[in-house]
PQR file with spaces between the fields and no chain letter, atoms N, CA, C, O and H, PARSE charges and radii, in Angstrom:
ATOM       1  N    UNK     1     -15.500  -19.456   -2.709 -0.4000 1.5000
ATOM       2  CA   UNK     1     -14.733  -18.228   -2.984 -0.0000 2.0000
ATOM       3  C    UNK     1     -13.375  -18.322   -2.287  0.5500 1.7000
ATOM       4  O    UNK     1     -12.350  -17.999   -2.888 -0.5500 1.4000
ATOM       5  N    UNK     2     -13.360  -18.759   -1.030 -0.4000 1.5000
ATOM       6  CA   UNK     2     -12.092  -18.856   -0.293 -0.0000 2.0000
ATOM       7  C    UNK     2     -11.226  -19.970   -0.865  0.5500 1.7000
ATOM       8  O    UNK     2     -10.000  -19.859   -0.869 -0.5500 1.4000
ATOM       9  H    UNK     2     -14.193  -19.021   -0.543  0.4000 1.0000
ATOM      10  N    UNK     3     -11.841  -21.032   -1.342 -0.4000 1.5000
ATOM      11  CA   UNK     3     -11.067  -22.142   -1.877 -0.0000 2.0000
ATOM      12  C    UNK     3     -10.299  -21.681   -3.133  0.5500 1.7000
ATOM      13  O    UNK     3      -9.147  -22.065   -3.337 -0.5500 1.4000
ATOM      14  H    UNK     3     -12.837  -21.123   -1.339  0.4000 1.0000
ATOM      15  N    UNK     4     -10.941  -20.867   -3.957 -0.4000 1.5000
ATOM      16  CA   UNK     4     -10.277  -20.375   -5.163 -0.0000 2.0000
ATOM      17  C    UNK     4      -9.137  -19.469   -4.792  0.5500 1.7000
ATOM      18  O    UNK     4      -8.082  -19.506   -5.425 -0.5500 1.4000
ATOM      19  H    UNK     4     -11.877  -20.555   -3.792  0.4000 1.0000
ATOM      20  N    UNK     5      -9.327  -18.663   -3.786 -0.4000 1.5000
ATOM      21  CA   UNK     5      -8.267  -17.737   -3.366 -0.0000 2.0000
ATOM      22  C    UNK     5      -7.094  -18.521   -2.754  0.5500 1.7000
ATOM      23  O    UNK     5      -5.929  -18.175   -2.950 -0.5500 1.4000
ATOM      24  H    UNK     5     -10.184  -18.633   -3.271  0.4000 1.0000
ATOM      25  N    UNK     6      -7.433  -19.586   -2.007 -0.4000 1.5000
ATOM      26  CA   UNK     6      -6.379  -20.369   -1.354 -0.0000 2.0000
ATOM      27  C    UNK     6      -5.562  -21.149   -2.372  0.5500 1.7000
ATOM      28  O    UNK     6      -4.346  -21.275   -2.224 -0.5500 1.4000
ATOM      29  H    UNK     6      -8.379  -19.866   -1.847  0.4000 1.0000
ATOM      30  N    UNK     7      -6.229  -21.687   -3.427 -0.4000 1.5000
ATOM      31  CA   UNK     7      -5.500  -22.480   -4.383 -0.0000 2.0000
ATOM      32  C    UNK     7      -4.528  -21.649   -5.218  0.5500 1.7000
ATOM      33  O    UNK     7      -3.473  -22.150   -5.607 -0.5500 1.4000
ATOM      34  H    UNK     7      -7.217  -21.585   -3.547  0.4000 1.0000
ATOM      35  N    UNK     8      -4.858  -20.417   -5.494 -0.4000 1.5000
ATOM      36  CA   UNK     8      -3.981  -19.575   -6.294 -0.0000 2.0000
ATOM      37  C    UNK     8      -3.340  -18.497   -5.443  0.5500 1.7000
ATOM      38  O    UNK     8      -2.903  -17.471   -5.965 -0.5500 1.4000
ATOM      39  H    UNK     8      -5.715  -20.010   -5.179  0.4000 1.0000
ATOM      40  N    UNK     9      -3.279  -18.719   -4.137 -0.4000 1.5000
ATOM      41  CA   UNK     9      -2.766  -17.714   -3.222 -0.0000 2.0000
ATOM      42  C    UNK     9      -1.362  -17.180   -3.530  0.5500 1.7000
ATOM      43  O    UNK     9      -1.098  -15.982   -3.426 -0.5500 1.4000
ATOM      44  H    UNK     9      -3.634  -19.552   -3.713  0.4000 1.0000
ATOM      45  N    UNK    10      -0.478  -18.097   -3.910 -0.4000 1.5000
ATOM      46  CA   UNK    10       0.886  -17.663   -4.201 -0.0000 2.0000
ATOM      47  C    UNK    10       0.954  -16.740   -5.405  0.5500 1.7000
ATOM      48  O    UNK    10       1.640  -15.718   -5.387 -0.5500 1.4000
ATOM      49  H    UNK    10      -0.693  -19.070   -3.994  0.4000 1.0000
ATOM      50  N    UNK    11       0.233  -17.117   -6.445 -0.4000 1.5000
ATOM      51  CA   UNK    11       0.243  -16.294   -7.663 -0.0000 2.0000
ATOM      52  C    UNK    11      -0.415  -14.939   -7.406  0.5500 1.7000
ATOM      53  O    UNK    11       0.054  -13.904   -7.879 -0.5500 1.4000
ATOM      54  H    UNK    11      -0.324  -17.947   -6.459  0.4000 1.0000
ATOM      55  N    UNK    12      -1.516  -14.969   -6.641 -0.4000 1.5000
ATOM      56  CA   UNK    12      -2.228  -13.720   -6.343 -0.0000 2.0000
ATOM      57  C    UNK    12      -1.308  -12.801   -5.564  0.5500 1.7000
ATOM      58  O    UNK    12      -1.236  -11.603   -5.839 -0.5500 1.4000
ATOM      59  H    UNK    12      -1.897  -15.810   -6.256  0.4000 1.0000
ATOM      60  N    UNK    13      -0.615  -13.353   -4.608 -0.4000 1.5000
ATOM      61  CA   UNK    13       0.281  -12.543   -3.785 -0.0000 2.0000
ATOM      62  C    UNK    13       1.390  -11.969   -4.648  0.5500 1.7000
ATOM      63  O    UNK    13       1.750  -10.802   -4.495 -0.5500 1.4000
ATOM      64  H    UNK    13      -0.673  -14.326   -4.385  0.4000 1.0000
ATOM      65  N    UNK    14       1.942  -12.776   -5.560 -0.4000 1.5000
ATOM      66  CA   UNK    14       2.995  -12.270   -6.450 -0.0000 2.0000
ATOM      67  C    UNK    14       2.456  -11.179   -7.322  0.5500 1.7000
ATOM      68  O    UNK    14       3.116  -10.157   -7.514 -0.5500 1.4000
ATOM      69  H    UNK    14       1.649  -13.724   -5.685  0.4000 1.0000
ATOM      70  N    UNK    15       1.254  -11.368   -7.863 -0.4000 1.5000
ATOM      71  CA   UNK    15       0.671  -10.347   -8.741 -0.0000 2.0000
ATOM      72  C    UNK    15       0.371   -9.077   -7.946  0.5500 1.7000
ATOM      73  O    UNK    15       0.571   -7.965   -8.434 -0.5500 1.4000
ATOM      74  H    UNK    15       0.718  -12.198   -7.706  0.4000 1.0000
ATOM      75  N    UNK    16      -0.105   -9.256   -6.733 -0.4000 1.5000
ATOM      76  CA   UNK    16      -0.390   -8.061   -5.897 -0.0000 2.0000
ATOM      77  C    UNK    16       0.909   -7.361   -5.554  0.5500 1.7000
ATOM      78  O    UNK    16       0.974   -6.132   -5.566 -0.5500 1.4000
ATOM      79  H    UNK    16      -0.268  -10.159   -6.337  0.4000 1.0000
ATOM      80  N    UNK    17       1.936   -8.125   -5.250 -0.4000 1.5000
ATOM      81  CA   UNK    17       3.247   -7.498   -4.905 -0.0000 2.0000
ATOM      82  C    UNK    17       3.790   -6.762   -6.103  0.5500 1.7000
ATOM      83  O    UNK    17       4.311   -5.655   -5.965 -0.5500 1.4000
ATOM      84  H    UNK    17       1.883   -9.124   -5.240  0.4000 1.0000
ATOM      85  N    UNK    18       3.678   -7.365   -7.298 -0.4000 1.5000
ATOM      86  CA   UNK    18       4.150   -6.692   -8.517 -0.0000 2.0000
ATOM      87  C    UNK    18       3.349   -5.443   -8.785  0.5500 1.7000
ATOM      88  O    UNK    18       3.901   -4.420   -9.190 -0.5500 1.4000
ATOM      89  H    UNK    18       3.255   -8.264   -7.410  0.4000 1.0000
ATOM      90  N    UNK    19       2.025   -5.517   -8.560 -0.4000 1.5000
ATOM      91  CA   UNK    19       1.167   -4.344   -8.766 -0.0000 2.0000
ATOM      92  C    UNK    19       1.524   -3.219   -7.805  0.5500 1.7000
ATOM      93  O    UNK    19       1.596   -2.051   -8.187 -0.5500 1.4000
ATOM      94  H    UNK    19       1.576   -6.348   -8.231  0.4000 1.0000
ATOM      95  N    UNK    20       1.746   -3.597   -6.548 -0.4000 1.5000
ATOM      96  CA   UNK    20       2.135   -2.569   -5.580 -0.0000 2.0000
ATOM      97  C    UNK    20       3.490   -1.937   -5.912  0.5500 1.7000
ATOM      98  O    UNK    20       3.676   -0.729   -5.769 -0.5500 1.4000
ATOM      99  H    UNK    20       1.687   -4.546   -6.238  0.4000 1.0000
ATOM     100  N    UNK    21       4.435   -2.777   -6.359 -0.4000 1.5000
ATOM     101  CA   UNK    21       5.738   -2.284   -6.746 -0.0000 2.0000
ATOM     102  C    UNK    21       5.601   -1.292   -7.905  0.5500 1.7000
ATOM     103  O    UNK    21       6.247   -0.244   -7.909 -0.5500 1.4000
ATOM     104  H    UNK    21       4.285   -3.759   -6.475  0.4000 1.0000
ATOM     105  N    UNK    22       4.757   -1.627   -8.885 -0.4000 1.5000
ATOM     106  CA   UNK    22       4.554   -0.733  -10.027 -0.0000 2.0000
ATOM     107  C    UNK    22       3.925    0.591   -9.571  0.5500 1.7000
ATOM     108  O    UNK    22       4.336    1.665  -10.009 -0.5500 1.4000
ATOM     109  H    UNK    22       4.233   -2.479   -8.881  0.4000 1.0000
ATOM     110  N    UNK    23       2.915    0.498   -8.680 -0.4000 1.5000
ATOM     111  CA   UNK    23       2.267    1.683   -8.189 -0.0000 2.0000
ATOM     112  C    UNK    23       3.249    2.562   -7.393  0.5500 1.7000
ATOM     113  O    UNK    23       3.225    3.787   -7.509 -0.5500 1.4000
ATOM     114  H    UNK    23       2.581   -0.374   -8.325  0.4000 1.0000
ATOM     115  N    UNK    24       4.091    1.938   -6.603 -0.4000 1.5000
ATOM     116  CA   UNK    24       5.102    2.737   -5.838 -0.0000 2.0000
ATOM     117  C    UNK    24       6.051    3.430   -6.776  0.5500 1.7000
ATOM     118  O    UNK    24       6.424    4.579   -6.543 -0.5500 1.4000
ATOM     119  H    UNK    24       4.110    0.943   -6.509  0.4000 1.0000
ATOM     120  N    UNK    25       6.453    2.751   -7.839 -0.4000 1.5000
ATOM     121  CA   UNK    25       7.341    3.374   -8.858 -0.0000 2.0000
ATOM     122  C    UNK    25       6.620    4.535   -9.530  0.5500 1.7000
ATOM     123  O    UNK    25       7.215    5.597   -9.715 -0.5500 1.4000
ATOM     124  H    UNK    25       6.150    1.817   -8.029  0.4000 1.0000
ATOM     125  N    UNK    26       5.354    4.359   -9.901 -0.4000 1.5000
ATOM     126  CA   UNK    26       4.603    5.419  -10.521 -0.0000 2.0000
ATOM     127  C    UNK    26       4.461    6.628   -9.602  0.5500 1.7000
ATOM     128  O    UNK    26       4.586    7.767  -10.051 -0.5500 1.4000
ATOM     129  H    UNK    26       4.871    3.496   -9.750  0.4000 1.0000
ATOM     130  N    UNK    27       4.204    6.391   -8.337 -0.4000 1.5000
ATOM     131  CA   UNK    27       4.090    7.474   -7.371 -0.0000 2.0000
ATOM     132  C    UNK    27       5.426    8.206   -7.269  0.5500 1.7000
ATOM     133  O    UNK    27       5.457    9.435   -7.208 -0.5500 1.4000
ATOM     134  H    UNK    27       4.102    5.466   -7.972  0.4000 1.0000
ATOM     135  N    UNK    28       6.510    7.471   -7.250 -0.4000 1.5000
ATOM     136  CA   UNK    28       7.819    8.103   -7.187 -0.0000 2.0000
ATOM     137  C    UNK    28       8.097    8.978   -8.413  0.5500 1.7000
ATOM     138  O    UNK    28       8.617   10.088   -8.294 -0.5500 1.4000
ATOM     139  H    UNK    28       6.485    6.472   -7.300  0.4000 1.0000
ATOM     140  N    UNK    29       7.740    8.456   -9.595 -0.4000 1.5000
ATOM     141  CA   UNK    29       7.901    9.237  -10.823 -0.0000 2.0000
ATOM     142  C    UNK    29       7.030   10.491  -10.803  0.5500 1.7000
ATOM     143  O    UNK    29       7.480   11.566  -11.198 -0.5500 1.4000
ATOM     144  H    UNK    29       7.318    7.555   -9.692  0.4000 1.0000
ATOM     145  N    UNK    30       5.803   10.360  -10.351 -0.4000 1.5000
ATOM     146  CA   UNK    30       4.920   11.515  -10.274 -0.0000 2.0000
ATOM     147  C    UNK    30       5.421   12.553   -9.280  0.5500 1.7000
ATOM     148  O    UNK    30       5.334   13.755   -9.527 -0.5500 1.4000
ATOM     149  H    UNK    30       5.437    9.486  -10.030  0.4000 1.0000
ATOM     150  N    UNK    31       5.949   12.077   -8.146 -0.4000 1.5000
ATOM     151  CA   UNK    31       6.543   12.989   -7.155 -0.0000 2.0000
ATOM     152  C    UNK    31       7.735   13.747   -7.726  0.5500 1.7000
ATOM     153  O    UNK    31       7.919   14.934   -7.457 -0.5500 1.4000
ATOM     154  H    UNK    31       6.020   11.100   -7.944  0.4000 1.0000
ATOM     155  N    UNK    32       8.543   13.041   -8.521 -0.4000 1.5000
ATOM     156  CA   UNK    32       9.695   13.726   -9.162 -0.0000 2.0000
ATOM     157  C    UNK    32       9.175   14.836  -10.094  0.5500 1.7000
ATOM     158  O    UNK    32       9.702   15.949  -10.103 -0.5500 1.4000
ATOM     159  H    UNK    32       8.393   12.076   -8.739  0.4000 1.0000
ATOM     160  N    UNK    33       8.149   14.516  -10.866 -0.4000 1.5000
ATOM     161  CA   UNK    33       7.587   15.488  -11.798 -0.0000 2.0000
ATOM     162  C    UNK    33       6.991   16.665  -11.057  0.5500 1.7000
ATOM     163  O    UNK    33       7.132   17.807  -11.493 -0.5500 1.4000
ATOM     164  H    UNK    33       7.721   13.612  -10.859  0.4000 1.0000
ATOM     165  N    UNK    34       6.334   16.409   -9.955 -0.4000 1.5000
ATOM     166  CA   UNK    34       5.767   17.487   -9.130 -0.0000 2.0000
ATOM     167  C    UNK    34       6.868   18.397   -8.652  0.5500 1.7000
ATOM     168  O    UNK    34       6.732   19.618   -8.733 -0.5500 1.4000
ATOM     169  H    UNK    34       6.219   15.481   -9.601  0.4000 1.0000
ATOM     170  N    UNK    35       7.975   17.833   -8.148 -0.4000 1.5000
ATOM     171  CA   UNK    35       9.088   18.647   -7.663 -0.0000 2.0000
ATOM     172  C    UNK    35       9.677   19.501   -8.809  0.5500 1.7000
ATOM     173  O    UNK    35      10.007   20.670   -8.608 -0.5500 1.4000
ATOM     174  H    UNK    35       8.086   16.841   -8.083  0.4000 1.0000
ATOM     175  N    UNK    36       9.806   18.901  -10.014 -0.4000 1.5000
ATOM     176  CA   UNK    36      10.310   19.662  -11.161 -0.0000 2.0000
ATOM     177  C    UNK    36       9.397   20.828  -11.471  0.5500 1.7000
ATOM     178  O    UNK    36       9.866   21.945  -11.691 -0.5500 1.4000
ATOM     179  H    UNK    36       9.538   17.952  -10.177  0.4000 1.0000
ATOM     180  N    UNK    37       8.083   20.580  -11.492 -0.4000 1.5000
ATOM     181  CA   UNK    37       7.128   21.631  -11.803 -0.0000 2.0000
ATOM     182  C    UNK    37       7.113   22.737  -10.735  0.5500 1.7000
ATOM     183  O    UNK    37       6.947   23.918  -11.040 -0.5500 1.4000
ATOM     184  H    UNK    37       7.702   19.673  -11.313  0.4000 1.0000
ATOM     185  N    UNK    38       7.295   22.309   -9.462 -0.4000 1.5000
ATOM     186  CA   UNK    38       7.379   23.313   -8.401 -0.0000 2.0000
ATOM     187  C    UNK    38       8.601   24.192   -8.549  0.5500 1.7000
ATOM     188  O    UNK    38       8.543   25.386   -8.257 -0.5500 1.4000
ATOM     189  H    UNK    38       7.430   21.349   -9.214  0.4000 1.0000
ATOM     190  N    UNK    39       9.725   23.612   -9.006 -0.4000 1.5000
ATOM     191  CA   UNK    39      10.901   24.418   -9.196 -0.0000 2.0000
ATOM     192  C    UNK    39      10.694   25.408  -10.360  0.5500 1.7000
ATOM     193  O    UNK    39      11.119   26.560  -10.268 -0.5500 1.4000
ATOM     194  H    UNK    39       9.771   22.641   -9.243  0.4000 1.0000
ATOM     195  N    UNK    40      10.053   24.972  -11.440 -0.4000 1.5000
ATOM     196  CA   UNK    40       9.771   25.848  -12.560 -0.0000 2.0000
ATOM     197  C    UNK    40       8.840   26.979  -12.097  0.5500 1.7000
ATOM     198  O    UNK    40       9.047   28.142  -12.444 -0.5500 1.4000
ATOM     199  H    UNK    40       9.709   24.036  -11.514  0.4000 1.0000
ATOM     200  N    UNK    41       7.828   26.630  -11.322 -0.4000 1.5000
ATOM     201  CA   UNK    41       6.908   27.641  -10.780 -0.0000 2.0000
ATOM     202  C    UNK    41       7.671   28.664   -9.958  0.5500 1.7000
ATOM     203  O    UNK    41       7.434   29.865  -10.083 -0.5500 1.4000
ATOM     204  H    UNK    41       7.659   25.685  -11.041  0.4000 1.0000
ATOM     205  N    UNK    42       8.593   28.193   -9.113 -0.4000 1.5000
ATOM     206  CA   UNK    42       9.360   29.129   -8.249 -0.0000 2.0000
ATOM     207  C    UNK    42      10.187   30.045   -9.096  0.5500 1.7000
ATOM     208  O    UNK    42      10.290   31.230   -8.779 -0.5500 1.4000
ATOM     209  H    UNK    42       8.785   27.217   -9.011  0.4000 1.0000
ATOM     210  N    UNK    43      10.794   29.552  -10.176 -0.4000 1.5000
ATOM     211  CA   UNK    43      11.620   30.394  -11.057 -0.0000 2.0000
ATOM     212  C    UNK    43      10.742   31.485  -11.684  0.5500 1.7000
ATOM     213  O    UNK    43      11.126   32.654  -11.722 -0.5500 1.4000
ATOM     214  H    UNK    43      10.711   28.589  -10.433  0.4000 1.0000
ATOM     215  N    UNK    44       9.577   31.096  -12.168 -0.4000 1.5000
ATOM     216  CA   UNK    44       8.674   32.069  -12.771 -0.0000 2.0000
ATOM     217  C    UNK    44       8.216   33.105  -11.735  0.5500 1.7000
ATOM     218  O    UNK    44       8.139   34.292  -12.050 -0.5500 1.4000
ATOM     219  H    UNK    44       9.266   30.146  -12.138  0.4000 1.0000
ATOM     220  N    UNK    45       7.914   32.674  -10.511 -0.4000 1.5000
ATOM     221  CA   UNK    45       7.526   33.601   -9.487 -0.0000 2.0000
ATOM     222  C    UNK    45       8.646   34.610   -9.212  0.5500 1.7000
ATOM     223  O    UNK    45       8.375   35.804   -9.082 -0.5500 1.4000
ATOM     224  H    UNK    45       7.976   31.709  -10.255  0.4000 1.0000
ATOM     225  N    UNK    46       9.886   34.155   -9.124 -0.4000 1.5000
ATOM     226  CA   UNK    46      11.028   35.060   -8.886 -0.0000 2.0000
ATOM     227  C    UNK    46      11.165   36.028  -10.061  0.5500 1.7000
ATOM     228  O    UNK    46      11.402   37.218   -9.849 -0.5500 1.4000
ATOM     229  H    UNK    46      10.107   33.185   -9.230  0.4000 1.0000
ATOM     230  N    UNK    47      11.022   35.544  -11.286 -0.4000 1.5000
ATOM     231  CA   UNK    47      11.164   36.442  -12.431 -0.0000 2.0000
ATOM     232  C    UNK    47      10.075   37.506  -12.420  0.5500 1.7000
ATOM     233  O    UNK    47      10.343   38.663  -12.742 -0.5500 1.4000
ATOM     234  H    UNK    47      10.830   34.578  -11.458  0.4000 1.0000
ATOM     235  N    UNK    48       8.855   37.134  -12.055 -0.4000 1.5000
ATOM     236  CA   UNK    48       7.787   38.093  -11.984 -0.0000 2.0000
ATOM     237  C    UNK    48       8.053   39.095  -10.861  0.5500 1.7000
ATOM     238  O    UNK    48       7.819   40.292  -11.027 -0.5500 1.4000
ATOM     239  H    UNK    48       8.638   36.194  -11.794  0.4000 1.0000
ATOM     240  N    UNK    49       8.534   38.614   -9.734 -0.4000 1.5000
ATOM     241  CA   UNK    49       8.823   39.506   -8.602 -0.0000 2.0000
ATOM     242  C    UNK    49       9.894   40.503   -9.000  0.5500 1.7000
ATOM     243  O    UNK    49       9.819   41.669   -8.613 -0.5500 1.4000
ATOM     244  H    UNK    49       8.724   37.641   -9.599  0.4000 1.0000
ATOM     245  N    UNK    50      10.903   40.068   -9.773 -0.4000 1.5000
ATOM     246  CA   UNK    50      11.964   41.009  -10.166 -0.0000 2.0000
ATOM     247  C    UNK    50      11.443   42.037  -11.141  0.5500 1.7000
ATOM     248  O    UNK    50      11.882   43.186  -11.103 -0.5500 1.4000
ATOM     249  H    UNK    50      10.964   39.121  -10.087  0.4000 1.0000
ATOM     250  N    UNK    51      10.522   41.669  -12.012 -0.4000 1.5000
ATOM     251  CA   UNK    51       9.965   42.604  -13.007 -0.0000 2.0000
ATOM     252  C    UNK    51       9.074   43.624  -12.340  0.5500 1.7000
ATOM     253  O    UNK    51       9.009   44.771  -12.782 -0.5500 1.4000
ATOM     254  H    UNK    51      10.165   40.735  -12.043  0.4000 1.0000
ATOM     255  N    UNK    52       8.385   43.231  -11.283 -0.4000 1.5000
ATOM     256  CA   UNK    52       7.464   44.113  -10.598 -0.0000 2.0000
ATOM     257  C    UNK    52       8.205   45.204   -9.870  0.5500 1.7000
ATOM     258  O    UNK    52       7.743   46.343   -9.804 -0.5500 1.4000
ATOM     259  H    UNK    52       8.438   42.299  -10.924  0.4000 1.0000
ATOM     260  N    UNK    53       9.362   44.857   -9.318 -0.4000 1.5000
ATOM     261  CA   UNK    53      10.163   45.814   -8.541 -0.0000 2.0000
ATOM     262  C    UNK    53      10.683   46.871   -9.375  0.5500 1.7000
ATOM     263  O    UNK    53      11.378   47.760   -8.883 -0.5500 1.4000
ATOM     264  H    UNK    53       9.737   43.931   -9.371  0.4000 1.0000
């Protein structure tokens, strides 16, 4: 098992690095979307608050 990992170690590391990079990008995109949705939510909350008054 270790011999197989050692022989392809460079490629595995590159693949892992690429996978982590992709996941970090996805997390960043999801965080942007969360912030957008939070802003929309805040706008709706303010509109509701103004209507209630």
